C-alpha positions in Angstrom: 68.5 -31.5 29.4 64.8 -32.1 28.7 65.4 -35.8 28.4 67.4 -35.8 31.7 64.5 -33.9 33.4 62.1 -36.6 32.2 64.3 -39.4 33.5 64.8 -37.8 36.9 61.1 -37.2 37.3 60.4 -40.8 36.4 62.7 -42.0 39.0 61.3 -39.6 41.5 58.0 -41.4 41.2 59.4 -44.8 42.1 59.2 -45.7 45.8 62.7 -46.3 47.4 62.8 -48.6 50.4 64.1 -46.9 53.5 63.3 -43.3 52.3 60.3 -41.1 53.1 58.2 -40.5 50.1 55.1 -38.4 49.3 53.2 -41.2 47.5 53.5 -44.7 46.2 52.3 -46.7 43.3 50.1 -49.4 44.8 50.7 -51.5 41.6 54.4 -51.7 42.5 53.3 -54.0 45.3 51.2 -57.2 45.7 48.0 -56.6 43.8 45.2 -58.6 42.1 45.4 -58.5 38.3 42.9 -61.0 36.9 40.4 -63.8 37.6 37.9 -66.2 36.0 35.0 -67.8 37.7 34.7 -71.6 37.5 31.4 -73.5 37.6 32.1 -75.4 40.8 34.2 -74.8 43.9 37.9 -74.5 43.2 40.0 -76.9 45.3 43.4 -77.4 43.9 45.4 -76.4 40.8 48.5 -77.3 38.8 50.2 -75.0 36.3 51.7 -76.5 33.2 53.0 -74.2 30.4 50.2 -71.7 29.7 47.4 -73.7 31.3 46.0 -74.0 34.8 44.4 -77.3 35.7 41.8 -76.8 38.5 40.0 -79.5 40.4 36.7 -77.7 40.7 34.4 -79.5 43.1 31.1 -80.3 41.4 32.3 -79.4 37.9 35.3 -81.8 37.9 38.4 -80.7 36.0 38.6 -77.2 34.5 41.3 -76.1 32.1 42.1 -72.4 32.1 44.3 -70.6 29.5 46.6 -68.3 31.5 48.7 -67.1 28.6 47.4 -63.6 29.5 47.4 -63.6 33.3 45.2 -60.6 33.4 42.4 -62.2 31.5 42.5 -66.0 32.2 39.8 -68.0 30.2 38.2 -71.3 30.9 38.8 -73.3 27.7 37.8 -76.8 28.6 36.5 -79.2 31.2 36.1 -82.8 32.2 33.0 -83.2 34.4 32.5 -85.5 37.3 29.3 -86.9 38.8 30.6 -86.3 42.3 33.1 -83.7 43.8 36.6 -83.2 42.5 39.3 -82.6 45.2 42.8 -82.7 43.9 44.7 -82.7 40.6 48.1 -83.8 39.2 49.5 -83.6 35.7 52.0 -85.9 34.1 52.8 -85.4 30.4 49.6 -85.4 28.4 47.6 -86.8 31.3 45.8 -85.2 34.2 44.6 -87.1 37.2 42.0 -85.8 39.5 40.4 -87.4 42.6 36.7 -87.3 43.5 34.2 -89.0 45.8 34.5 -92.3 43.8 38.3 -92.5 43.3 40.8 -91.5 40.6 39.9 -90.1 37.2 42.4 -90.2 34.3 42.1 -87.4 31.7 43.7 -87.1 28.3 44.8 -83.4 28.0 46.8 -83.7 24.8 44.3 -81.1 23.6 43.8 -78.9 26.6 40.6 -77.4 25.1 39.0 -80.8 24.8 40.0 -82.9 27.9 38.6 -86.4 27.9 38.3 -88.9 30.7 39.8 -92.1 29.5 40.0 -94.2 32.6 39.1 -94.4 36.3 39.5 -96.6 39.4 37.4 -96.7 42.5 39.0 -96.4 45.9 37.4 -97.6 49.2 36.2 -94.1 50.2 36.5 -90.5 49.0 39.8 -89.9 47.1 41.0 -86.5 48.2 44.6 -86.3 47.1 46.9 -87.5 44.3 50.6 -87.5 43.3 52.2 -89.1 40.3 55.6 -90.7 39.8 56.5 -92.8 36.8 53.9 -95.4 36.1 52.1 -95.1 39.5 49.6 -92.6 41.0 49.5 -92.4 44.7 46.0 -91.6 45.9 45.1 -90.4 49.3 41.8 -91.9 50.4 39.7 -90.3 53.2 39.3 -93.5 55.1 41.8 -96.0 53.6 45.1 -94.1 53.6 47.4 -94.4 50.5 46.2 -96.3 47.5 48.9 -97.1 44.9 47.5 -97.2 41.4 49.3 -98.6 38.3 48.7 -96.2 35.5 51.0 -97.8 32.9 47.8 -98.3 30.9 45.9 -95.1 31.5 42.7 -96.5 30.2 42.7 -99.3 32.8 44.3 -98.1 36.0 44.2 -100.6 38.9 45.2 -100.6 42.6 48.4 -102.6 43.3 49.3 -101.5 46.8 48.0 -99.7 49.9 49.0 -98.3 53.3 47.0 -97.0 56.2 47.7 -93.5 57.6 47.4 -92.4 61.3 44.6 -89.9 60.6 43.0 -88.2 57.6 45.5 -87.7 54.7 45.3 -84.4 52.8 48.1 -83.8 50.3 51.1 -85.6 48.9 54.4 -84.8 47.1 56.9 -87.3 45.8 60.7 -86.8 45.7 62.9 -89.7 44.7 61.9 -92.9 46.5 59.9 -91.1 49.1 56.3 -89.8 49.3 55.6 -87.0 51.7 52.0 -86.6 52.9 50.2 -84.3 55.2 47.8 -85.9 57.7 45.2 -83.9 59.6 46.0 -85.3 63.0 49.6 -86.3 62.7 51.4 -83.7 60.7 54.0 -84.8 58.0 54.4 -88.5 57.2 57.3 -89.7 55.1 56.6 -92.9 53.2 59.2 -95.2 51.5 57.9 -96.0 48.0 61.0 -97.7 46.6 58.7 -100.7 46.3 55.4 -99.0 45.1 53.4 -102.1 45.9 54.6 -102.1 49.5 54.7 -98.5 50.8 55.5 -98.0 54.4 56.0 -95.0 56.8 59.6 -94.4 57.8 59.3 -91.0 59.6 57.0 -88.4 60.8 56.9 -84.9 62.3 53.8 -83.7 64.1 52.5 -80.2 63.5 50.5 -78.2 66.1 47.3 -78.1 64.0 45.8 -79.7 60.9 48.5 -80.3 58.3 47.1 -79.6 54.8 49.3 -78.0 52.1 52.7 -79.3 51.3 55.8 -78.4 49.2 59.1 -80.3 49.1 62.5 -78.8 48.4 65.9 -80.4 48.6 66.1 -80.6 52.4 62.9 -79.0 53.6 59.2 -79.6 53.7 56.9 -76.6 53.9 53.6 -77.5 55.5 50.5 -75.3 55.5 49.0 -76.0 58.9 45.4 -74.8 59.3 45.8 -73.6 62.9 49.5 -72.8 63.1 50.5 -71.3 59.8 53.6 -72.3 57.9 55.7 -75.1 59.4 59.2 -75.7 58.1 60.5 -79.2 58.5 64.0 -80.5 58.0 63.7 -83.7 55.9 67.4 -84.2 55.2 67.1 -87.5 57.1 63.7 -89.0 56.1 63.7 -91.2 59.1 64.0 -88.3 61.5 62.2 -85.2 60.2 61.8 -82.3 62.6 60.4 -78.8 62.7 63.1 -76.1 62.4 60.9 -73.0 62.0 57.4 -71.7 61.8 55.4 -68.5 61.3 51.8 -68.0 62.4 49.5 -66.9 59.6 46.0 -65.3 60.4 43.2 -67.6 61.3 39.8 -66.2 60.4 36.5 -68.0 60.7 38.4 -71.0 61.9 40.3 -71.2 58.6 44.1 -70.6 58.2 46.9 -71.9 56.1 45.6 -74.3 53.4 47.9 -74.4 50.4 51.6 -73.5 49.9 54.0 -72.9 47.0 57.7 -72.0 47.1 59.6 -69.8 44.7 63.2 -68.9 45.5 63.4 -67.5 49.0 59.7 -66.9 49.3 56.8 -69.2 50.3 53.3 -68.3 49.2 50.5 -69.5 51.4 46.9 -69.8 50.4 45.4 -68.8 53.7 41.6 -69.3 53.5 39.6 -66.2 54.3 42.8 -64.2 54.7 43.9 -64.6 51.0 47.5 -64.8 50.1 50.3 -64.6 52.7 53.9 -64.1 51.4 56.6 -65.4 53.7 60.4 -64.9 53.6 62.1 -68.3 54.0 65.7 -67.2 53.2 66.4 -68.4 56.7 64.1 -71.5 57.0 64.6 -71.4 60.8 63.2 -67.8 61.1 60.5 -67.3 58.4 58.5 -64.1 58.6 55.6 -62.6 56.7 56.5 -59.8 54.2 53.3 -59.2 52.4 49.6 -60.2 52.0 46.7 -59.6 49.7 43.1 -60.7 50.0 41.0 -62.8 47.6 37.2 -62.7 47.2 36.5 -66.0 48.9 38.7 -68.7 50.6 42.1 -69.2 49.2 42.4 -73.0 49.0 45.5 -73.8 46.9 48.2 -71.9 45.1 50.7 -72.2 42.3 53.4 -69.7 41.3 55.0 -69.2 38.0 57.1 -66.2 36.9 55.7 -63.0 38.4 52.3 -64.3 39.1 50.6 -66.4 41.8 47.5 -68.4 40.8 45.0 -69.1 43.5 42.2 -71.7 43.6 39.7 -69.5 45.5 37.0 -71.8 46.8 33.9 -69.9 45.7 35.3 -67.5 43.1 37.4 -69.7 40.8 40.9 -68.7 39.7 42.5 -65.5 41.1 45.7 -64.1 39.7 48.0 -62.0 41.9 51.0 -60.0 40.6 53.9 -60.9 42.9 56.6 -58.8 41.1 57.2 -57.0 44.4 56.0 -59.4 47.1 56.3 -57.1 50.1 53.4 -55.2 51.6 53.0 -51.4 51.3 54.6 -49.1 53.8 52.6 -47.6 56.6 53.6 -44.0 57.4 52.5 -43.9 61.0 49.8 -44.8 63.5 48.1 -43.6 66.7 46.4 -46.0 69.0 42.9 -45.2 70.4 41.6 -46.2 73.8 38.7 -48.1 72.3 37.5 -48.8 68.7 38.1 -46.2 66.0 35.0 -45.7 63.8 35.3 -42.4 61.9 37.8 -39.9 60.8 37.9 -36.3 59.5 40.8 -33.9 59.0 41.3 -30.2 59.5 44.8 -28.7 58.9 47.3 -30.5 61.2 44.7 -32.4 63.2 42.7 -35.6 62.7 39.5 -36.1 64.5 38.7 -39.7 65.2 35.5 -41.1 66.6 36.1 -43.8 69.1 33.1 -46.1 69.7 33.4 -46.0 73.5 35.5 -43.0 74.2 34.0 -40.1 72.2 36.1 -37.9 69.9 39.8 -38.2 69.9 42.0 -35.4 68.6 45.3 -36.4 67.0 48.1 -34.1 65.9 49.3 -35.3 62.5 51.7 -32.4 61.7 54.4 -35.2 61.7 52.5 -38.0 59.9 55.3 -40.5 60.8 54.7 -39.7 64.5 51.1 -38.8 65.1 50.2 -37.9 68.7 46.9 -38.0 70.6 46.5 -34.6 72.2 42.9 -34.4 73.4 39.7 -36.3 73.8 36.0 -35.4 74.3 33.7 -37.9 75.9 30.3 -38.2 74.2 27.1 -39.5 75.9 26.8 -42.6 73.6 28.9 -44.4 71.0 30.5 -42.0 68.6 30.2 -43.3 65.1 31.1 -40.7 62.5 32.3 -37.1 62.3 32.1 -34.2 59.9 33.9 -30.8 60.2 32.7 -27.4 59.3 34.5 -24.2 60.3 35.5 -24.5 63.9 33.1 -27.2 64.8 33.0 -31.0 64.7 29.7 -32.7 64.3 29.6 -36.2 65.7 26.9 -38.8 64.9 26.7 -40.3 68.4 24.4 -43.4 68.0 21.7 -43.2 70.8 22.3 -39.5 71.6 21.9 -38.1 68.1 24.1 -35.2 66.9 26.8 -33.8 69.2 28.4 -30.4 68.3 32.0 -29.9 69.5 33.9 -26.6 69.4 37.4 -27.4 67.9 38.6 -23.8 67.5 41.4 -24.9 69.8 41.7 -28.6 69.0 43.6 -29.3 72.2 40.8 -28.1 74.4 37.7 -29.1 72.4 34.4 -29.1 74.2 30.8 -30.1 73.5 28.7 -27.0 73.0 25.4 -28.3 71.7 23.4 -31.3 70.7 20.1 -32.6 69.4 18.6 -36.0 69.8 17.4 -37.9 66.7 14.6 -40.4 66.6 16.9 -43.4 65.7 20.5 -44.2 66.0 22.8 -41.6 64.4 25.4 -43.5 62.2 26.6 -41.0 59.6 26.8 -37.2 59.2 27.5 -34.8 56.4 27.6 -31.0 56.9 27.0 -28.4 54.1 26.8 -24.8 55.1 24.4 -24.3 58.1 22.8 -27.8 57.8 23.8 -31.2 59.0 22.4 -34.3 57.3 22.4 -37.3 59.6 22.0 -40.9 58.6 19.7 -42.0 61.4 19.4 -45.8 61.5 16.0 -47.0 62.6 12.6 -45.4 62.2 13.8 -42.3 60.4 16.4 -42.5 57.6 17.6 -39.0 56.9 17.4 -36.1 59.4 18.0 -32.5 58.3 19.3 -30.4 61.1 19.7 -26.6 61.2 23.2 -25.8 62.7 23.2 -22.1 62.0 23.4 -21.8 65.8 25.8 -24.6 66.8 24.8 -24.2 70.4 21.2 -25.0 69.7 20.9 -27.3 66.7 17.3 -28.0 65.6 15.8 -30.8 63.5 14.1 -29.2 60.4 12.7 -32.3 58.7 13.3 -36.0 58.0 12.3 -38.8 55.7 12.0 -42.5 56.3 14.1 -44.7 54.1 13.3 -48.4 53.4 16.5 -49.8 54.8 18.8 -48.7 57.5 20.6 -45.4 56.8 24.3 -45.7 57.3 26.0 -42.9 55.4 25.2 -39.7 53.5 26.6 -37.4 50.8 25.2 -34.1 49.5 25.3 -32.8 45.9 23.3 -29.7 45.0 19.7 -30.1 46.1 19.9 -33.8 46.7 21.1 -36.0 49.5 22.4 -39.5 48.7 21.9 -42.0 51.5 23.7 -45.4 51.7 20.7 -47.3 53.1 22.1 -50.7 53.9 19.6 -53.3 52.6 17.9 -50.8 50.2 21.0 -49.6 48.3 21.3 -45.9 47.4 18.4 -43.6 48.1 18.2 -40.2 46.4 16.4 -37.5 48.4 15.3 -34.1 47.3 16.3 -31.6 50.0 15.4 -28.4 48.3 12.7 -28.1 50.9 14.6 -29.1 54.1 11.4 -29.3 56.1 9.9 -31.9 53.8 12.7 -33.9 52.1 11.4 -36.4 49.6 12.8 -39.6 48.1 12.8 -39.1 44.4 15.0 -42.1 43.2 16.8 -45.2 44.3 18.8 -48.1 43.1 19.5 -51.3 45.0 23.1 -52.5 45.3 24.1 -56.2 45.4 25.0 -56.2 49.1 24.6 -53.8 52.0 25.3 -50.1 51.2 27.4 -48.7 54.0 29.0 -45.4 52.7 28.7 -43.0 49.8 30.6 -40.1 48.2 29.8 -38.0 45.2 32.1 -36.9 42.3 30.5 -35.1 39.4 27.7 -37.2 37.9 28.6 -40.3 39.8 27.9 -41.7 43.3 30.4 -44.2 44.7 28.9 -46.6 47.2 30.9 -48.8 49.6 28.9 -52.0 49.5 29.3 -54.9 52.0 30.6 -58.1 50.2 30.4 -56.4 46.8 33.1 -53.7 47.1 32.7 -50.4 45.3 29.6 -49.7 43.2 29.6 -46.8 40.8 26.2 -45.2 40.1 25.4 -42.7 37.4 23.3 -39.9 39.1 23.1 -37.6 36.1 19.4 -38.1 36.4 18.8 -38.2 40.2 15.4 -39.7 39.7 16.7 -42.7 37.8 20.2 -43.6 39.2 21.9 -46.6 37.5 24.8 -48.8 38.5 27.4 -48.4 35.7 30.5 -50.0 37.2 31.8 -52.0 40.1 34.9 -53.6 41.5 35.0 -56.3 44.2 37.2 -55.3 47.1 37.1 -58.8 48.5 35.9 -57.9 51.9 33.4 -55.7 53.7 33.5 -52.1 52.2 32.4 -49.6 54.8 33.3 -46.1 53.5 34.8 -44.4 50.5 36.6 -41.1 49.7 37.9 -39.9 46.4 41.1 -38.0 45.6 42.0 -37.3 42.0 41.2 -40.3 39.9 41.4 -42.7 42.8 38.8 -44.0 45.3 40.1 -45.1 48.7 37.8 -47.7 50.3 37.9 -48.6 54.0 37.2 -52.3 54.1 36.3 -53.8 57.5 38.1 -57.1 56.8 40.6 -56.2 54.1 42.0 -52.8 55.2 42.5 -50.0 52.6 41.6 -50.7 49.0 42.8 -48.3 46.2 40.7 -48.2 43.1 41.4 -46.4 39.8 38.1 -44.6 38.8 39.5 -42.6 35.9 36.9 -44.5 33.9 33.9 -44.7 36.3 32.3 -47.5 34.2 35.4 -49.7 34.5 37.0 -49.2 37.9 39.8 -51.5 38.8 41.5 -52.4 42.0 45.1 -51.2 42.1 46.2 -52.5 45.5 45.5 -53.2 49.1 47.0 -52.4 52.5 46.0 -54.9 55.2 45.8 -52.9 58.3 46.4 -54.2 61.9 42.7 -54.0 63.0 41.7 -56.6 60.4 41.8 -60.4 60.4 45.1 -60.5 58.5 46.8 -59.4 61.7 44.6 -61.3 64.1 42.0 -58.5 64.6 38.3 -59.1 64.5 37.7 -56.5 61.8 39.1 -53.0 61.4 38.8 -50.3 58.7 35.6 -48.3 59.1 36.3 -44.9 57.7 38.8 -43.1 55.4 40.0 -39.6 54.8 42.6 -38.0 52.6 44.8 -35.0 53.4 47.9 -33.9 51.6 50.0 -36.9 50.6 48.4 -39.2 53.2 45.4 -41.4 53.6 44.0 -41.7 57.1 42.1 -44.8 58.2 40.0 -45.3 61.3 41.0 -48.9 61.9 39.0 -50.4 64.7 41.1 -51.7 67.6 44.3 -50.5 66.0 43.3 -46.9 66.1 44.4 -44.3 63.4 46.5 -45.6 60.6 48.3 -43.2 58.3 49.1 -44.6 54.8 50.7 -43.2 51.6 48.6 -41.7 48.9 48.5 -43.3 45.4 50.8 -41.4 43.0 49.0 -39.9 40.0 51.4 -41.6 37.7 51.5 -38.8 35.2 54.3 -36.6 36.6 57.0 -38.2 34.4 55.1 -37.5 31.2 53.4 -34.3 32.0 53.6 -32.0 29.0 54.9 -28.8 30.6 57.2 -30.6 33.0 58.8 -32.7 30.3 59.4 -29.8 28.1 58.9 -26.5 29.9 60.6 -24.4 27.1 57.8 -25.3 24.6 55.1 -22.8 24.1 51.9 -24.8 24.1 49.5 -22.2 22.8 46.2 -23.5 21.2 47.4 -22.2 17.9 50.6 -24.2 18.0 49.2 -27.5 19.4 48.5 -30.4 17.0 44.9 -31.5 16.8 45.2 -34.9 18.5 42.4 -37.4 18.9 41.9 -41.1 19.8 38.9 -43.2 18.7 37.5 -45.4 20.1 38.5 -44.6 23.7 38.2 -46.8 25.7 39.2 -49.5 23.2 40.0 -53.2 22.9 42.4 -54.1 21.4 42.8 -51.5 18.6 42.4 -47.7 18.5 43.0 -45.1 15.8 45.1 -42.0 16.5 44.5 -38.9 14.4 46.4 -35.6 14.3 47.4 -32.8 12.0 50.4 -30.6 11.6 50.7 -27.2 10.0 54.1 -27.7 8.3 56.5 -30.5 7.5 58.6 -31.3 10.6 59.9 -34.1 12.9 57.2 -35.8 14.9 57.6 -38.1 17.9 54.5 -40.1 18.9 55.0 -42.3 22.0 52.7 -44.3 24.3 53.5 -44.2 28.0 52.4 -46.4 30.8 51.3 -45.0 34.2 54.9 -45.2 35.5 56.2 -42.8 32.9 57.8 -45.4 30.7 57.5 -45.1 26.9 56.4 -48.6 26.0 56.2 -48.1 22.2 57.1 -45.4 19.7 54.6 -45.1 16.9 56.5 -42.4 15.0 59.8 -40.6 15.2 60.4 -39.1 11.8 59.7 -36.2 9.5 56.0 -36.0 8.4 54.5 -33.8 5.8 51.9 -31.0 6.3 48.3 -32.1 6.9 46.4 -34.9 8.6 47.9 -38.2 9.7 46.3 -41.4 11.0 48.0 -44.2 12.9 46.8 -47.4 14.7 47.8 -48.8 18.0 47.1 -52.5 18.6 47.6 -52.5 22.3 51.1 -53.9 22.2 54.5 -52.8 23.4 57.7 -52.3 21.4 58.3 -56.1 21.3 54.8 -56.7 20.0 53.5 -58.1 23.3 50.0 -57.4 24.4 49.9 -54.9 27.3 47.5 -55.2 30.2 44.2 -53.3 30.7 44.7 -49.9 32.1 45.3 -46.2 31.4 48.0 -45.1 28.9 49.2 -41.6 27.9 49.6 -40.8 24.2 52.2 -38.0 23.8 52.7 -36.2 20.5 55.7 -34.0 20.3 56.4 -31.8 17.4 59.0 -29.0 16.9 56.3 -26.6 18.1 54.4 -28.3 20.9 53.7 -31.2 23.1 50.2 -32.6 23.2 48.9 -35.5 25.2 45.8 -37.6 25.5 44.7 -40.3 28.0 43.6 -43.7 26.6 42.0 -46.6 28.3 42.5 -50.2 27.2 39.8 -52.5 28.4 39.9 -56.3 28.0 
């Protein structure tokens, strides 16, 4: 029965499509798992066995070991004196193009690649494909150049063919070469005589054709302005478009590279990261999922359960595509203008709308939220905090507005106080409101003991532009845009004083406090974790890039939820504050993934839901991240056991965190059967270290960070469970690589 309870609870944690659920595991969906920076600018890549070969701009060819996708490592390189654009691999040779032509590289030892030959082309060589003893090079101004590579040390041009515009990429299938052309779409070239190639067919695409994949009867073209174009090539002389799907275009950049696996196409989509498209019916493709990357997704290759992306400024990015669909959205409520801030009280959400004041939304049914009231404010409502029966709105030019919400469906402004600058953020503790006042005065302390007549008590100027506030004890923590985190002593509210600060890499927008750590949403640099155990000397101890423009953050349990203006909702595991890691992303409708000009501003958590103020798309209600421990919780697994301190085994793990080995110590009071299992965060026992009778006394065992089959497990949190005949004891462990 106990085993059955465990299995049922484990299954209860797994999201089931089509059924309502209290929470989800964001790592069951598309999510980033690893990366490695490259010295130049990643342009193109090819995967062969356990290596990725990346044409890396100014650094030439980079060879990356991807045997552990969560920790790819650059192991070798072949430099160029110009700029590398494209790469192809054939046997023990790699071919990359650069400003001078074609470079031939011996990769028989991937860790020591060596250029052994080259040939100049008339202009910049920007693409290459290889078939047999010929390489087909796409030249910026001179079309297709056919290179004899039968002697790799002495390649030479044997044929050429002009193209209508600027060629970009090429694939070869049988006696045909398929190439994308910036101005004329897909061109099909007969290469049955390599020395005399000639165009036999073409299909124009609406924008600039760039990426290309060929299957038996279809060409999949990544078209910069019009997304994925599906072209029937069953008759090479008469190709024609049969289907298409528009992918987001952001900063004038859209679809750039494409890979196909089974019934899915994976598009490297510039500033909008990875787009996953269902092509089971090539005539009606549709987007099923997406995930952002730190820079511009330029090219993509897929192998197994991972997508590998050449991300222009950030090297190689690895995405887990085990479940390629996006996360479910629970519900949404549109706003009349632009949603900026959100706070929750009981069954109502209070959303600040940039142009239309405070909007009140009934969320008693999260799947069907309803706007029930609104209160117009004098200026632009930016943020909101709740205390008792009042909402406190930071209202830009008009300072702090106090709104009676005792009856949410007839809320009214009852008081206000102007602030010297532009009120952007607000936190309320007791009878004081703390306003982040952008402009001449950073933090304003306001007495709200009488909500009808709030009064400024004191203020302190901050070096940057105050955007958000959080309070812990006698200190206020201000996200101060260009000046990072400012720590302010508020023990005397009439004369608050800055006592400490720490700069952040980007622009600090929002802050929240948990224990001895401050969590700062930092534009362009994601989530910054700051140790504030000594408020006068705060120190950054951890960070995670959220690949967008982090605006605010809230914490629930061991997870941080980051509202990211361009990437939507980011879920970060902070169980170890010094090593936070991104678990998953939901791209929300207000952001560029869905054609918006930016969206997620603010985030709140209530019950089993995350609420997001998402710009033009209004209020989005999303699922909470499951804790992941329900299936292996001691008392739930074995409720009949009496886990008194006297009966528990003395279990310890050292070191913890660890990499890759840790030592497990425990003692038992009498000889008995002992089961020692390690569980992952989905409640699965991944390895059994002991399941036998042990004698009285102390015992020591090692875990090497491997599963039952001896395979290395990824970085993350694991649960060690020791079960004896008397008790069940557990301990969290963190593997860091």
